[in-house]
C-alpha positions as CSV (number, residue, x, y, z in Angstrom):
1,X,-3.0,1.5,25.8
2,X,-3.8,1.4,29.5
3,X,-1.5,4.4,30.1
4,X,-3.8,6.6,28.0
5,X,-6.6,6.6,30.5
6,X,-9.3,8.9,29.3
7,X,-8.6,8.6,25.7
8,X,-7.6,4.9,25.5
9,X,-11.1,3.6,25.1
10,X,-12.3,5.9,22.4
11,X,-9.0,5.5,20.6
12,X,-9.2,1.7,20.8
13,X,-12.8,1.8,19.5
14,X,-11.8,4.1,16.6
15,X,-8.9,1.8,15.8
16,X,-11.1,-1.3,15.8
17,X,-13.8,0.4,13.7
18,X,-11.2,1.6,11.1
19,X,-9.7,-1.9,10.8
20,X,-13.2,-3.5,10.4
21,X,-14.1,-0.9,7.7
22,X,-10.9,-1.6,5.9
23,X,-11.5,-5.3,6.0
24,X,-15.1,-5.0,4.8
25,X,-14.0,-2.7,2.0
26,X,-11.5,-5.3,0.9
27,X,-14.1,-8.1,0.9
28,X,-16.5,-5.9,-1.1
29,X,-13.8,-5.4,-3.8
30,X,-12.9,-9.1,-3.9
31,X,-16.5,-10.1,-4.3
32,X,-17.1,-7.5,-7.0
33,X,-14.0,-8.6,-9.0
34,X,-14.8,-12.3,-8.9
35,X,-18.5,-11.8,-9.6
36,X,-17.6,-10.7,-13.1
37,X,-15.6,-7.5,-13.0
38,X,-12.2,-9.0,-13.6
39,X,-9.2,-6.7,-14.1
40,X,-7.3,-6.7,-17.4
41,X,-4.0,-7.1,-15.5
42,X,-4.3,-9.9,-12.9
43,X,-1.9,-8.1,-10.6
44,X,-4.5,-5.3,-10.1
45,X,-6.8,-8.0,-8.6
46,X,-4.3,-8.0,-5.7
47,X,-3.6,-4.3,-5.7
48,X,-7.1,-3.1,-5.3
49,X,-8.1,-5.4,-2.4
50,X,-4.8,-4.7,-0.5
51,X,-5.4,-0.9,-1.0
52,X,-8.7,-1.2,0.7
53,X,-7.1,-2.5,3.9
54,X,-5.7,1.0,4.7
55,X,-7.8,3.3,2.6
56,X,-11.3,2.0,3.4
57,X,-14.2,4.0,2.0
58,X,-11.8,6.4,0.2
59,X,-10.3,3.4,-1.6
60,X,-13.7,2.0,-2.4
61,X,-14.6,5.4,-4.0
62,X,-11.4,5.3,-6.1
63,X,-12.1,1.7,-7.2
64,X,-15.7,2.3,-8.4
65,X,-14.8,5.6,-9.9
66,X,-11.6,4.7,-11.8
67,X,-10.6,1.0,-11.4
68,X,-13.7,-1.2,-11.7
69,X,-14.0,-3.2,-14.9
70,X,-17.2,-3.9,-16.7
71,X,-18.3,-7.5,-17.2
72,X,-16.8,-7.6,-20.7
73,X,-13.4,-6.8,-19.3
74,X,-13.2,-3.1,-20.2
75,X,-12.9,-0.2,-17.9
76,X,-16.2,1.6,-17.3
77,X,-14.5,4.9,-18.1
78,X,-12.3,3.5,-20.9
79,X,-13.8,5.7,-23.6
80,X,-12.3,8.8,-22.1
81,X,-8.6,9.0,-21.0
82,X,-8.1,9.2,-17.3
83,X,-6.9,12.5,-16.0
84,X,-3.1,12.4,-15.3
85,X,-3.7,12.9,-11.6
86,X,-5.8,9.8,-11.4
87,X,-3.2,7.7,-13.3
88,X,-0.6,9.0,-10.9
89,X,-2.8,7.9,-7.9
90,X,-3.3,4.4,-9.3
91,X,0.5,4.2,-9.9
92,X,1.1,5.2,-6.3
93,X,-1.4,2.6,-4.9
94,X,0.1,0.0,-7.2
95,X,3.5,0.6,-5.5
96,X,1.8,0.9,-2.1
97,X,0.1,-2.5,-2.2
98,X,3.5,-4.1,-2.5
99,X,4.8,-2.0,0.4
100,X,1.7,-2.9,2.5
101,X,2.2,-6.6,1.9
102,X,5.9,-6.4,2.8
103,X,5.2,-4.3,5.9
104,X,2.5,-6.6,7.2
105,X,4.7,-9.7,6.6
106,X,7.7,-8.1,8.3
107,X,5.7,-6.8,11.3
108,X,4.3,-10.3,12.1
109,X,7.7,-12.0,11.5
110,X,9.3,-9.8,14.1
111,X,6.3,-10.3,16.4
112,X,7.0,-14.0,16.6
113,X,10.8,-13.7,16.3
114,X,11.8,-10.4,18.1
115,X,14.9,-8.7,16.9
116,X,16.4,-5.3,17.9
117,X,18.7,-2.9,16.1
118,X,20.5,-0.2,18.1
119,X,18.4,-1.3,21.0
120,X,15.1,-0.7,19.3
121,X,12.8,-3.4,17.7
122,X,11.3,-0.7,15.4
123,X,14.6,-0.1,13.7
124,X,15.1,-3.8,12.9
125,X,11.5,-4.0,11.7
126,X,12.1,-1.1,9.4
127,X,15.0,-2.8,7.7
128,X,13.0,-6.0,7.0
129,X,10.0,-3.9,6.1
130,X,12.0,-2.2,3.4
131,X,13.5,-5.4,2.1
132,X,10.2,-7.3,1.8
133,X,8.4,-4.2,0.5
134,X,11.1,-3.8,-2.1
135,X,10.7,-7.5,-3.2
136,X,6.9,-7.3,-3.3
137,X,7.0,-3.9,-5.1
138,X,9.4,-5.0,-7.8
139,X,7.4,-8.2,-8.4
140,X,4.2,-6.1,-8.7
141,X,5.9,-3.8,-11.1
142,X,7.5,-6.6,-13.1
143,X,4.1,-8.3,-13.7
144,X,2.8,-5.0,-14.9
145,X,5.6,-3.7,-17.1
146,X,6.7,-6.9,-18.7
147,X,3.4,-7.8,-20.5
148,X,2.7,-4.2,-21.3
149,X,6.0,-3.7,-23.1
150,X,6.4,-7.3,-24.2
151,X,9.9,-7.5,-22.5
152,X,12.1,-10.4,-21.7
153,X,12.6,-11.6,-18.1
154,X,15.8,-9.7,-17.7
155,X,14.4,-6.5,-19.4
156,X,11.3,-6.8,-17.3
157,X,13.3,-6.9,-14.0
158,X,15.5,-4.0,-15.0
159,X,12.4,-1.9,-16.0
160,X,10.7,-2.8,-12.7
161,X,13.7,-1.7,-10.7
162,X,13.8,1.6,-12.6
163,X,10.0,2.1,-12.2
164,X,9.6,1.2,-8.5
165,X,12.8,1.9,-6.6
166,X,12.2,5.6,-6.2
167,X,8.5,5.3,-5.7
168,X,8.8,2.5,-3.1
169,X,11.5,4.5,-1.2
170,X,9.4,7.6,-1.1
171,X,6.4,5.5,0.1
172,X,8.5,4.0,2.9
173,X,9.8,7.4,4.0
174,X,6.3,8.6,4.5
175,X,5.3,5.5,6.3
176,X,8.4,5.4,8.6
177,X,8.0,9.2,9.2
178,X,4.5,8.8,10.6
179,X,5.3,5.8,12.7
180,X,8.4,7.6,14.1
181,X,6.2,10.5,15.2
182,X,3.8,8.1,16.8
183,X,6.4,6.0,18.6
184,X,8.9,8.6,19.6
185,X,6.9,11.8,20.0
186,X,3.2,10.9,20.7
187,X,3.4,7.6,22.5
188,X,6.9,7.5,23.8
189,X,7.4,3.8,23.4
190,X,6.8,1.0,20.9
191,X,3.3,-0.4,20.5
192,X,2.4,-4.0,20.8
193,X,1.5,-5.4,17.4
194,X,-1.6,-7.3,18.8
195,X,-3.1,-3.9,19.7
196,X,-5.6,-2.6,17.1
197,X,-4.1,0.8,17.8
198,X,-0.8,-0.3,16.1
199,X,-2.5,-1.3,12.9
200,X,-4.7,1.8,12.9
201,X,-1.5,3.8,13.0
202,X,-0.2,1.7,10.2
203,X,-3.3,2.5,8.2
204,X,-2.5,6.2,8.6
205,X,1.2,5.5,7.9
206,X,0.2,4.0,4.5
207,X,-1.8,7.2,3.7
208,X,1.3,9.2,4.4
209,X,3.3,6.8,2.2
210,X,0.8,7.5,-0.6
211,X,1.3,11.3,-0.2
212,X,5.1,11.1,-0.2
213,X,5.2,8.7,-3.2
214,X,2.6,10.6,-5.2
215,X,4.9,13.3,-6.6
216,X,7.6,10.7,-7.4
217,X,5.0,8.7,-9.3
218,X,4.0,11.9,-11.1
219,X,7.6,12.4,-12.3
220,X,8.1,8.7,-13.2
221,X,5.0,8.7,-15.3
222,X,5.9,12.0,-17.0
223,X,9.3,10.6,-17.9
224,X,7.8,7.3,-19.2
225,X,9.7,5.3,-16.6
226,X,6.4,3.9,-15.3
227,X,3.4,2.8,-17.4
228,X,-0.1,4.4,-16.9
229,X,-2.7,2.0,-15.7
């Protein structure tokens, strides 16, 4: 970030603050869940904390407003059906948490074992990002749909593929789009992964992923391909 003299310091400070806030938000949700507010579906006990890493206070608001369970295991707002737009948002974050885990894993793998594609490390990372995000995403969807529909293993995998492939692809498009703008248009070069600025940009990229996957999740829920959560 040294080449951004004048804005580097405030940008680094903002990046560090955003990452700290995301981490604190994740810890708050984990503590809340395991202090008696357990989720009905165990997979959501991974989804909500991971979501906090990139959404911070916005994610915390969503968790306490729509996702927090009471101590007897029921949703605080269970008596009234969630508005469809909220169910869509939860569906998108469910997909996004798998994407986030896949992306984080891929980024660090290529940090320790650098690989390039077409002369660019970012292109190789995107390929592995998608593969790992796909695997995590399908696993998350499988452990949601299979018990909800009482499916066999094979049926659960097929249903997960149908439910998450389009959603996950839409999420990755939004994420890749933002990172491409940052790397090729704003910065002009790839960013070192040990720089907080990189992960700050990834936080923003995840929010773009949420926006591009939201309409796809809306359609999938309307068609009954995905389950409301």
